[in-house]
Every structure is written in C-alpha cells, then in structure tokens.
C-alpha positions as CSV (number, residue, x, y, z in Angstrom):
1,X,-58.5,-14.3,-30.8
2,X,-61.9,-15.1,-33.5
3,X,-62.1,-13.6,-36.4
4,X,-64.5,-10.7,-35.9
5,X,-67.8,-12.4,-38.6
6,X,-70.5,-10.4,-40.2
7,X,-73.6,-12.3,-39.7
8,X,-75.2,-11.4,-42.7
9,X,-72.1,-13.1,-45.0
10,X,-72.1,-15.9,-42.8
11,X,-75.7,-17.0,-42.1
12,X,-77.4,-19.5,-43.2
13,X,-77.9,-18.4,-46.2
14,X,-74.6,-18.0,-47.4
15,X,-74.0,-22.1,-46.0
16,X,-75.9,-23.7,-48.7
17,X,-72.5,-25.1,-50.0
18,X,-71.6,-25.8,-46.5
19,X,-74.3,-29.1,-46.5
20,X,-72.7,-32.4,-46.1
21,X,-73.9,-35.7,-47.1
22,X,-74.2,-38.3,-44.2
23,X,-71.6,-40.5,-45.2
24,X,-69.5,-37.7,-45.7
25,X,-69.9,-36.6,-42.5
26,X,-69.0,-40.3,-40.9
27,X,-65.8,-40.1,-43.4
28,X,-65.1,-36.7,-41.6
29,X,-65.6,-37.4,-37.7
30,X,-62.7,-37.0,-35.6
31,X,-62.3,-40.4,-34.7
32,X,-59.7,-39.7,-32.4
33,X,-62.3,-37.2,-30.2
34,X,-64.9,-40.0,-30.6
35,X,-62.7,-42.7,-29.4
36,X,-61.5,-41.1,-26.3
37,X,-64.8,-40.3,-25.4
38,X,-65.8,-44.2,-25.7
39,X,-63.1,-45.4,-24.0
40,X,-64.2,-42.7,-21.1
41,X,-67.2,-44.6,-21.2
42,X,-66.2,-47.8,-20.6
43,X,-63.8,-47.8,-18.5
44,X,-66.3,-45.9,-16.3
45,X,-68.8,-48.8,-16.7
46,X,-66.2,-51.4,-15.9
47,X,-65.1,-49.0,-13.1
48,X,-68.7,-48.7,-12.0
49,X,-69.7,-52.3,-11.9
50,X,-66.5,-52.9,-9.3
51,X,-67.8,-50.0,-7.4
52,X,-71.2,-50.9,-7.0
53,X,-71.1,-54.5,-6.7
54,X,-72.4,-54.5,-2.9
55,X,-74.7,-51.3,-3.3
56,X,-77.7,-53.5,-4.2
57,X,-78.1,-56.5,-2.5
58,X,-79.2,-59.3,-4.7
59,X,-78.5,-57.6,-8.0
60,X,-74.9,-56.7,-8.1
61,X,-75.1,-55.4,-12.0
62,X,-78.3,-53.3,-11.1
63,X,-76.1,-49.8,-11.2
64,X,-73.9,-50.3,-14.1
65,X,-77.0,-52.0,-16.2
66,X,-78.4,-49.1,-15.8
67,X,-75.5,-47.0,-16.4
68,X,-75.1,-48.9,-19.7
69,X,-78.7,-48.2,-20.4
70,X,-77.8,-44.4,-20.1
71,X,-74.7,-44.7,-22.1
72,X,-76.9,-45.7,-24.8
73,X,-79.1,-43.3,-25.1
74,X,-76.2,-40.8,-24.5
75,X,-74.8,-42.6,-27.5
76,X,-78.1,-42.4,-29.9
77,X,-77.9,-38.2,-29.0
78,X,-74.5,-37.9,-29.4
79,X,-75.0,-39.9,-33.1
80,X,-77.9,-37.2,-33.6
81,X,-76.2,-34.3,-33.1
82,X,-73.7,-34.9,-35.4
83,X,-76.3,-34.2,-38.2
84,X,-77.6,-31.0,-36.9
85,X,-75.8,-28.1,-38.7
86,X,-74.3,-26.1,-35.6
87,X,-76.1,-22.9,-37.3
88,X,-79.3,-23.7,-36.3
89,X,-78.8,-23.7,-32.8
90,X,-77.3,-19.9,-33.4
91,X,-80.0,-19.2,-35.1
92,X,-82.8,-20.6,-32.8
93,X,-81.0,-19.1,-29.6
94,X,-83.3,-17.2,-28.1
95,X,-86.7,-20.8,-27.9
96,X,-83.7,-22.6,-26.7
97,X,-82.4,-19.9,-23.7
98,X,-86.3,-19.7,-23.1
99,X,-87.0,-23.4,-22.8
100,X,-83.9,-23.6,-20.5
101,X,-85.1,-21.1,-18.0
102,X,-88.7,-22.3,-18.1
103,X,-87.4,-26.1,-17.0
104,X,-85.1,-24.5,-14.4
105,X,-88.5,-22.8,-13.3
106,X,-90.4,-25.7,-13.4
107,X,-87.7,-27.5,-11.4
108,X,-88.0,-25.3,-8.2
109,X,-91.7,-25.0,-8.4
110,X,-92.7,-28.5,-8.8
111,X,-89.0,-30.5,-9.0
112,X,-88.8,-33.5,-6.8
113,X,-87.0,-33.2,-3.6
114,X,-83.8,-35.0,-2.8
115,X,-81.5,-34.7,-0.1
116,X,-82.9,-30.9,0.8
117,X,-82.7,-30.2,-3.0
118,X,-84.8,-29.8,-5.7
119,X,-82.9,-30.3,-8.9
120,X,-85.0,-33.2,-10.8
121,X,-87.9,-33.6,-13.0
122,X,-90.2,-36.7,-12.7
123,X,-91.8,-37.4,-16.4
124,X,-93.0,-40.6,-15.2
125,X,-90.7,-42.7,-17.2
126,X,-87.9,-40.9,-17.4
127,X,-86.5,-38.7,-13.9
128,X,-83.8,-36.2,-15.3
129,X,-81.8,-32.9,-14.0
130,X,-82.5,-30.1,-16.5
131,X,-79.7,-28.2,-15.0
132,X,-77.5,-31.0,-16.8
133,X,-78.6,-30.4,-20.1
134,X,-78.0,-26.6,-19.5
135,X,-74.3,-26.6,-19.0
136,X,-74.5,-26.9,-22.8
137,X,-77.8,-24.8,-23.7
138,X,-76.4,-22.2,-22.3
139,X,-73.3,-22.1,-24.0
140,X,-75.0,-22.6,-27.1
141,X,-77.3,-19.8,-26.3
142,X,-74.0,-17.0,-25.3
143,X,-72.4,-18.4,-28.6
144,X,-74.8,-16.9,-30.3
145,X,-75.3,-13.8,-28.7
146,X,-71.5,-13.4,-28.6
147,X,-70.9,-14.1,-32.5
148,X,-74.1,-11.9,-33.5
149,X,-72.1,-9.3,-31.7
150,X,-68.5,-9.9,-32.7
151,X,-67.9,-6.6,-34.2
152,X,-69.1,-5.1,-30.8
153,X,-67.2,-7.9,-28.6
154,X,-64.9,-5.1,-27.5
155,X,-67.8,-3.2,-26.2
156,X,-68.6,-2.9,-22.4
157,X,-72.5,-3.3,-23.1
158,X,-71.6,-6.9,-24.7
159,X,-70.2,-8.0,-21.9
160,X,-72.6,-6.8,-20.1
161,X,-75.0,-8.4,-22.0
162,X,-73.8,-12.0,-21.8
163,X,-73.0,-11.8,-18.1
164,X,-76.9,-10.6,-17.4
165,X,-78.0,-13.6,-20.1
166,X,-75.8,-16.3,-18.0
167,X,-76.9,-14.2,-14.6
168,X,-80.7,-16.0,-14.5
169,X,-79.6,-19.4,-15.3
170,X,-76.7,-19.4,-12.6
171,X,-79.4,-18.0,-10.0
172,X,-81.8,-20.1,-10.7
173,X,-79.1,-23.4,-10.4
174,X,-78.1,-21.5,-7.1
175,X,-81.5,-21.7,-5.9
176,X,-82.3,-25.2,-6.0
177,X,-79.8,-24.9,-4.2
178,X,-76.9,-26.4,-6.4
179,X,-73.6,-24.5,-6.1
180,X,-71.5,-26.6,-8.2
181,X,-73.7,-27.0,-11.5
182,X,-73.8,-22.8,-10.8
183,X,-69.9,-22.8,-10.8
184,X,-69.8,-24.6,-14.4
185,X,-72.3,-22.2,-15.7
186,X,-69.9,-19.5,-14.4
187,X,-66.6,-21.2,-16.1
188,X,-68.7,-21.7,-19.1
189,X,-69.3,-18.3,-19.2
190,X,-65.9,-17.1,-18.5
191,X,-64.6,-19.8,-21.5
192,X,-67.0,-18.5,-23.9
193,X,-66.0,-14.6,-23.3
194,X,-62.6,-15.9,-23.8
195,X,-62.8,-17.4,-26.8
196,X,-64.8,-14.6,-28.2
197,X,-62.0,-12.3,-28.0
198,X,-63.1,-10.3,-24.8
199,X,-60.3,-7.8,-23.8
200,X,-58.2,-8.4,-21.2
201,X,-59.4,-5.4,-19.0
202,X,-62.8,-6.7,-19.4
203,X,-61.9,-10.3,-18.2
204,X,-60.1,-8.7,-15.4
205,X,-62.8,-6.4,-14.6
206,X,-65.4,-9.5,-14.1
207,X,-62.9,-11.8,-12.0
208,X,-62.5,-9.3,-9.7
209,X,-66.2,-9.0,-9.4
210,X,-66.3,-12.6,-9.4
211,X,-64.0,-12.3,-5.9
212,X,-66.0,-9.6,-4.5
213,X,-69.0,-11.9,-5.1
214,X,-67.5,-14.9,-3.2
215,X,-66.6,-12.6,-0.1
216,X,-69.8,-11.2,-0.1
217,X,-71.5,-14.6,-0.3
218,X,-68.5,-16.6,1.9
219,X,-67.5,-13.6,4.5
220,X,-69.2,-10.4,4.7
221,X,-72.6,-11.4,4.4
222,X,-72.6,-14.6,7.0
223,X,-70.8,-11.8,9.3
224,X,-73.5,-9.4,9.1
225,X,-75.9,-12.4,10.2
226,X,-77.1,-12.8,6.3
227,X,-76.4,-16.1,5.4
228,X,-76.7,-17.0,1.7
229,X,-75.4,-20.5,1.5
230,X,-77.3,-23.5,3.5
231,X,-75.7,-24.7,6.7
232,X,-74.5,-27.7,4.8
233,X,-72.5,-26.0,2.1
234,X,-70.8,-23.8,4.8
235,X,-69.6,-26.5,6.6
236,X,-68.3,-27.7,3.4
237,X,-66.5,-25.0,2.8
238,X,-65.0,-24.8,6.3
239,X,-64.4,-28.1,6.1
240,X,-61.8,-27.4,3.3
241,X,-60.1,-24.5,4.2
242,X,-59.7,-26.6,7.7
243,X,-59.5,-30.2,6.8
244,X,-58.7,-31.3,10.6
245,X,-61.4,-29.4,12.2
246,X,-63.9,-32.0,12.9
247,X,-63.3,-35.9,10.9
248,X,-66.6,-37.5,12.5
249,X,-68.9,-35.1,10.9
250,X,-68.1,-31.8,8.7
251,X,-64.7,-33.1,7.1
252,X,-65.9,-36.7,7.5
253,X,-66.2,-37.0,3.7
254,X,-63.0,-35.8,2.6
255,X,-60.7,-38.0,5.3
256,X,-62.3,-40.9,4.1
257,X,-61.8,-39.7,0.3
258,X,-58.4,-39.3,1.1
259,X,-57.8,-42.7,2.8
260,X,-59.7,-44.3,0.0
261,X,-56.7,-42.6,-2.5
262,X,-53.9,-43.3,-0.3
263,X,-54.8,-47.1,0.3
264,X,-54.8,-47.7,-3.5
265,X,-50.8,-47.3,-4.0
266,X,-49.7,-47.7,-7.1
267,X,-51.8,-50.3,-8.3
268,X,-55.2,-50.7,-6.2
269,X,-56.1,-53.0,-3.5
270,X,-58.7,-54.2,-6.7
271,X,-62.8,-54.8,-6.4
272,X,-62.8,-57.4,-3.2
273,X,-60.2,-55.8,-1.3
274,X,-61.4,-52.2,-1.7
275,X,-62.6,-51.7,2.1
276,X,-63.6,-48.1,1.8
277,X,-66.0,-48.5,-0.8
278,X,-67.2,-52.0,-0.1
279,X,-68.0,-51.6,3.4
280,X,-69.3,-48.3,3.0
281,X,-67.1,-45.9,4.9
282,X,-66.7,-43.6,1.4
283,X,-70.4,-41.8,1.0
284,X,-71.5,-41.3,-2.7
285,X,-68.9,-43.4,-3.5
286,X,-70.4,-44.3,-7.0
287,X,-71.0,-40.4,-7.8
288,X,-69.3,-37.3,-6.3
289,X,-66.3,-39.5,-4.6
290,X,-66.2,-42.1,-7.5
291,X,-62.9,-40.7,-8.4
292,X,-61.7,-41.9,-5.1
293,X,-63.2,-45.2,-5.3
294,X,-61.4,-45.7,-8.9
295,X,-58.0,-45.0,-7.1
296,X,-58.6,-47.6,-4.0
297,X,-59.5,-50.3,-6.4
298,X,-57.3,-49.4,-9.4
299,X,-54.9,-47.3,-7.8
300,X,-52.2,-44.9,-9.6
301,X,-52.2,-46.6,-12.7
302,X,-55.6,-46.9,-12.6
303,X,-56.3,-43.3,-12.5
304,X,-53.5,-42.3,-14.6
305,X,-55.4,-43.5,-17.4
306,X,-58.6,-42.2,-16.6
307,X,-56.9,-38.6,-16.7
308,X,-55.2,-39.8,-19.8
309,X,-58.2,-40.2,-21.7
310,X,-59.4,-36.6,-20.2
311,X,-56.3,-35.1,-21.6
312,X,-57.1,-36.8,-25.2
313,X,-60.4,-35.2,-25.2
314,X,-59.5,-32.0,-24.4
315,X,-56.5,-31.8,-26.7
316,X,-59.0,-32.8,-29.4
317,X,-61.3,-30.3,-28.3
318,X,-58.9,-28.0,-28.6
319,X,-58.3,-29.4,-32.0
320,X,-62.1,-28.5,-32.7
321,X,-62.1,-24.6,-31.8
322,X,-58.9,-24.4,-34.0
323,X,-60.9,-25.7,-36.8
324,X,-64.1,-24.5,-36.4
325,X,-65.8,-22.5,-39.8
326,X,-67.4,-19.6,-38.3
327,X,-67.1,-17.7,-34.6
328,X,-70.0,-19.3,-33.5
329,X,-68.9,-22.6,-33.9
330,X,-65.5,-22.1,-32.4
331,X,-67.2,-19.7,-29.3
332,X,-69.4,-22.9,-28.5
333,X,-66.8,-25.1,-28.6
334,X,-64.6,-23.4,-26.4
335,X,-67.6,-23.0,-23.7
336,X,-68.0,-27.0,-24.3
337,X,-64.3,-27.6,-23.9
338,X,-64.3,-25.3,-20.5
339,X,-67.3,-26.3,-18.8
340,X,-65.6,-29.8,-19.2
341,X,-62.5,-29.3,-17.8
342,X,-64.0,-27.0,-15.6
343,X,-66.0,-30.1,-13.8
344,X,-63.0,-32.7,-13.9
345,X,-60.7,-30.9,-12.4
346,X,-63.0,-29.9,-9.6
347,X,-64.4,-33.6,-9.1
348,X,-60.7,-35.0,-8.9
349,X,-59.9,-31.9,-6.8
350,X,-62.0,-32.4,-4.3
351,X,-61.5,-36.2,-3.7
352,X,-57.4,-35.1,-3.1
353,X,-58.4,-32.0,-1.0
354,X,-57.4,-29.2,-3.3
355,X,-60.9,-28.4,-4.3
356,X,-64.0,-28.2,-2.2
357,X,-67.1,-30.8,-1.9
358,X,-69.7,-29.4,-4.5
359,X,-71.3,-32.3,-5.6
360,X,-70.4,-31.9,-9.5
361,X,-69.9,-35.4,-10.9
362,X,-67.5,-37.0,-13.1
363,X,-68.3,-36.6,-16.1
364,X,-68.8,-40.1,-18.3
365,X,-68.1,-42.2,-15.1
366,X,-70.1,-40.7,-12.3
367,X,-73.5,-42.8,-12.1
368,X,-76.2,-40.4,-13.4
369,X,-78.2,-41.0,-16.2
370,X,-78.6,-36.7,-17.0
371,X,-74.9,-36.2,-17.0
372,X,-74.1,-38.7,-19.1
373,X,-76.5,-38.2,-21.6
374,X,-75.8,-34.5,-21.5
375,X,-72.0,-35.4,-22.0
376,X,-72.5,-37.3,-25.1
377,X,-74.3,-35.1,-26.6
378,X,-71.7,-32.0,-26.0
379,X,-69.4,-34.6,-27.4
380,X,-72.3,-34.8,-30.8
381,X,-72.2,-30.9,-30.7
382,X,-68.1,-30.8,-30.5
383,X,-68.4,-33.3,-33.8
384,X,-70.9,-31.9,-35.5
385,X,-68.3,-28.5,-35.4
386,X,-65.8,-30.8,-36.4
387,X,-67.1,-32.1,-39.7
388,X,-68.1,-29.1,-41.0
389,X,-65.1,-27.2,-40.5
390,X,-63.1,-29.8,-42.1
391,X,-65.7,-29.7,-45.1
392,X,-65.2,-26.2,-45.5
393,X,-61.0,-25.7,-45.1
394,X,-61.0,-28.9,-47.7
395,X,-63.1,-26.9,-50.4
C-alpha cells in the first residue's frame, strides 16, 4: 500500500529542495533499466532486419531503417522526459486529460481509415496513433487524481471517479474500433487503483463488473440481436475459443502463428530458412505476429533472450515503484509497468494461442513509430521518477 500523502505538504512548493542538476540526474539514472530498454530496441531492430528483408522489393532495409529512425526519436523523448520533474504531470493533469480526449475525438472525426479502423492522424510529415501515447497520458492523469485524493482512497466515490474518467478514453478508443488498446487502458486503470491502495472489496467489485460487461458484450447482447463488436472481432474471439473451427479463414492467422513458433525449434531456422515468414504464410509478421516470426527464425533460445529482457525491464520498473518519492510517482510508475506487462502478455499469448488476437503490438519490437516513441517516453518517465526518488533518499 502507498502511504497517504497530503498534497499541501508534498506539493511543488515543498519540493524546491528536490531539484537535481543535470549531471546528478545522469549519475543517478537506473542504468540497468536503461540498458535493458536499449537492448530490447537493438534486439528488435536486429529481428526486424531479418523478418522484413523480403517485404519491399528492391529495398531489404526499408522497414528497419524507418524503425531505427523512430527509435532515435524515442530516445530523444526518453532523454527529455528524464529532465521533467514528474510533479509537473500531477500539476497539469487536467490539461493532459483534456488534450488526450481531444486528440482521440479528432481521430474519430477526421482520422485516416486503415483496415476499417480510424486510429491515425496524418499531419503531413508524420502519421501517428494518439491512442499509443494515451496509454501513458491516461496513467499520469489517473495517478494525479488518486494521489490528490490519497486520504480518501477507501471511499467508493474516489474509485468511481477514477473509473468514470478512465471510461471516456476507453470508450473513444473502443469506437475506433481498437479493442486491444481499450484493454490496455483498462489494465492500466486496474494497476493504478491497486498501487494507490484501493480496498480489496472495491477491486473485487470492479473485477465482477468487468466480467458482467464482458458477458454483455460477448454473449448476452449479440444473442439478443444487438452485437457490440465488429464481425471480424467476433470471429477472432470465436477462433480463440475454437481454434480448429475455420482454419482457412477465421483461425488462419493463429494456425500459421502456431506453425511458425513450432517450426523454430530450439535454435530457429535462420533468416533464409524461415518459410512461414519469408513466403508470406504468416500475416502481419512484423507487427501483430512479430513474436512468432522471431520464434521461427531464432528459435526457443532467441525468444527466451527477448523474454528475459522484458523481465529485466519489469523488475526494474518494480524497483522504481518501491523507491518513488511520493504517492503520485509510485502510482504512475505502477500504471506504466502494469500496462507494459499486459501488452507483452497479450501479444505473446495470442501468437501461441492462449490469448485472443487483439492487435496489441509487442513493445519495443513490433514495427510502428507511435508505439516505439510512446514506450521509450514511458521509460523516460520511469527514469525521472527513479532519479528523484534516489535524490530524496540520499538527503
């Protein structure tokens, strides 16, 4: 549980002594976390170079070059985030929330349509997905909300307020439609509520309400002739529960993913021998099913290295939570770590058949600029929390 903190006693004015110089910030970085995140990005670039070498005729390095550019932008965002005191996110949580909702509303009204979904904003020189950045921004807003009400965290109204504020972006993302990202937002909400010290009874009620909502969306409403999900989303869920029902259509992706993972064996087929990836049998092999492509090319050893790097990042993230200087920092770090862990679990799980296909990218690996930059920005926020927690403990 996180200790209740009086906002007047721990506000910006009381933290004038917490300012840390640039040199001190660099010295106090969590270098293990930074190295693990850097290793994940490097590993992902190496994997993408082999996975996408046949995707663009005449340019074997097309995707890896673009991904490297996105990683460079993400590294700059990470560095900038380190120098921003997390308290400012708490202070300006309302503008952050309003801007996030505004961007998502613009996506629904004027976003570019890709594969039947409106998820992107095209501003000419850059096409980005606001919902990816929303994963971090919503966590920062909810952390500020719960930290300001730390002494009333046991009240039902505090929990309901957090759920109500989170419901708006979840709904906007769901309407895009992007069921996977909506699930990530819900997981982040659960994470911040848990770290904030919400009562177990409230968490149990929230869990029960989630089950009821799932039954309404997946079973009760469709059975009454009022489907909520798109047809392809329903097929994905049906295919997950009945993987052999339609191997030529609804469950084709899952079957090909399982074939790719199984074909990799202990050490993999290598780049040239990965027929599932190279010949296009495995769909979206650089995004949704990139883990299956890595398993085919690099085998059990290759994916084990990848998962161990993820474990290292999550472990250091938990260290950041434990060493945070105040409740806001701890709650924000908790939400970031839970959201990251949830994305890893769902993406890996859907490639091996233990989770439904939702389109959630594999952090730091899947091709995509918005996800790469947003994830590295989140690491920067974790580092900012860590260095200031270290500075306070040393004083």
